[in-house]
N, C-alpha and C positions, 0 to 999 in steps of 0.2 A: 753663836756669832760673837766675835771679839772686836775690841777696839771701841765699845761704847764708854767706857769709863772715861777715855780720853776725849773724845770726839762730841759727848753731850755737852760738858761744860764749856768746850771752845765754842760751839754752837749756840749754847744759851748766852755766852757772854758777848758774841756778835749781833744776836738779836735785841739783846737788853741795851747794847750801847746805840743801836740805831733807834731803838725807841726813845731812849733818855734823850737824844739828840733832838728829835722832833718834838719831844713833850716840853723840853726847854725853851725851844724857839715859840711854841704856842704860850707857854706861860709869860714870855716876855711881849707877845703880841697881845694878851689879855690884859696885861699893865697898861700898855698903850691905849687898848680900847675903853679900859677904865678910866683913865684920864683925859679922854678926849671930849667927853661932853660939854667941858666948860667953852668949848670953841666948836660952834657949828660946822665951819669950813673944815677944820682939822677933823672933827669926828666923821664927816663924809668920806673923806680921803682914807682915813685909818680904817674905817668899817668897810668900805670897798675893798681896799686893798686884803683885808682879812679874808674876804669872800674867796679869794683866789688862792691865797696862803693856806688856809684850812683845807681846801680841797686838794692842794699839792702835796700836803703831808698825808692825807687819806690815801691817794693814789701812791704815792711814793712809797709809803710804809708797807702797804699791802705787795707791791711789787718787790721791794727789797727783801721782807720778810719771807714771801713765798720762793724767792730764789735762793736765799740762804737754806730753806728748808730742802730744796732738791738738792743743793750742792751736798748738804749733809746726808741725803739719802744715797747720792752717789757713792760718797766716802765709805759708806758701809758695807759696799761691794757685795750686794745680795744677788743671787741668782734670780733672773727676770720671772722664771716659773712660781718663786715663791712671793712675788708681789701682788699687790691687790690689782684686779684688772685694768684700772684706770693707769697705773704705772705700766704694765704690761704693754698696753695699748700706744702709751706714748713711746715706749722704746723701739715698737716695731711701725711706727707711723712713717718713717722714710719709706719703707718698703711699699706701704698702702698708698702713698702719695703717688707713686708711679702707675697704680692701676687706674684703668680707664674702662669705658664700656667698649672699646674697640680691639682690646687686648687679644692675644691669642692663647688657646690652652695651654701651650708648652711654657709660655710665661706665666701663667696662672699656677702651673705646678711648680715652676721655679721659685715662684714668689711663695707659695705655702712651705717648701722645703726651708727656705731662707729665714720666714717667719718661726718655723720649728725650731730651727738652730739657734735664733736670736733668744728663743724663751729659754734654753740653757745656757746661754751666755751671762756675763755679770752685768747686772743694771747699769745704765749710764744713758742720760738724756743731757740735752743742751737745757739749762734752766730759761735762758731767753725765749726758746722755742714753745715752753710750756705755760709762761706766764704772759699773757698777751691781756693788755688792759683796753685794746681797740681804740685809743684816743679819749675815751671818757668811761671812767671806773663806775658804770651803773650798778645798780643792786643785781641786774641779772649778768652782767660781765663779772661781778664779785662772785656770784653764786657759780659760775662756771670754772672761775680759778681755783675755788674751794673745792669743787668736785674734781678737778683736773688732778688735784695734789692728794686726793684722797680724804679730805675732811668731811666733816659733817656740816651742813647749812644749818646753823644754829637758829632757834627761835627768837633769839635776841637781835640776830640780824634781819630776820623777816619782819619783827615789829618796827625796824628802822627802814624799811624800805622806802616808804614815802620822803623820809628825811634826807636818805642818800641821793635819791633821783632828782628832788625838787630842790633843797635847800643846799646841796653839796654841788651836784652836776649842773643842774639848769641853771641856778644862780651863778656859779662860777662863769660858765659859757656867757651870761648875759654881760657881764663885766668884762670879761676877756675879749668879747667882741665889739666893745665900745659902747653898750647901753649905758645911759646914765641914770640906771636905777639906784635910787636912795635906800641905804641901809643903815638902820640905828644902832648905837651901841649894845643894846638888849639882845637884838638878832644876832649881832656879831659874837656875842658872849655865847649865845645857845649854841652856836656851830664851834666854837673852839671847844666847849665843854663835851660836846657830843662827839667830836672827832677824838678828843683824848680817850674817851670811854670805848669807842671802836677799836682804837688802836690797841688801848690795852687787852680788851676781849682777844682781838685776832694773835697778837703775841702770846697770850696765854694758851690759846688753842694749838698754836704751831709748836711751842715748846713742848706742851702735854703730848702732842703728837710723836716728837721725836723720842720722848722719855718712855713713852709706852710702845713702841716700834709698830705704830699706827699704819704704816705704810707695807707691813706683811698681810698676806692673806689671812693668816691665823697667828697673832702676836703672841709669842711664848711668854710666860710670867716672869717678871723680872725680880730679883731679890731686892727686899726694901732697902738694905745698906747700899745698893748701888743708884738709887733713885736719888734726884736732887731734892 
């Protein structure tokens, strides 16, 4: 397969740039939180705001990095039949969406022919249709996104399931929906630090997947000189 030497550095740069922007904002937020404890009223406003912003960067980066990965995979111009099953399914999904219990056999035969032809075509999907956070990026929704783009749901993510669901999603919804729930600076800092770690881990996994051709059914060995 050709084109990797050019595409991977460009893809890596885009992911790293997105990550750096979000981590920089989280770092500035961390400074604000650290200095807010001297004024209880200021602390309340800043810490409650941080609950919403940390979640925003969690959801925002997962969506952004996942879409960038799909765009990268599209750019590789790989035949669908050489892709992992999840990508093959994504490619033919538009045809499957037309099927229903009431369809006639001729239509099903035509559908199967189209799917068979599609598997011989060059892979391309709309990233927006693959990466769906369903309004709240819970651990289960995140797991589905990871599986949809052919990645492994790491044990690292599993151990943070409660944090994602309770301290990121649930707490964000409480604040965003107007509940006057108090949060202290220690709680806010915990969220900021944990989200930075989650973003780092997901960025590394996405970049490794591109470098290792993880979207292929059987990834070919790559020469060490060609890796980043």
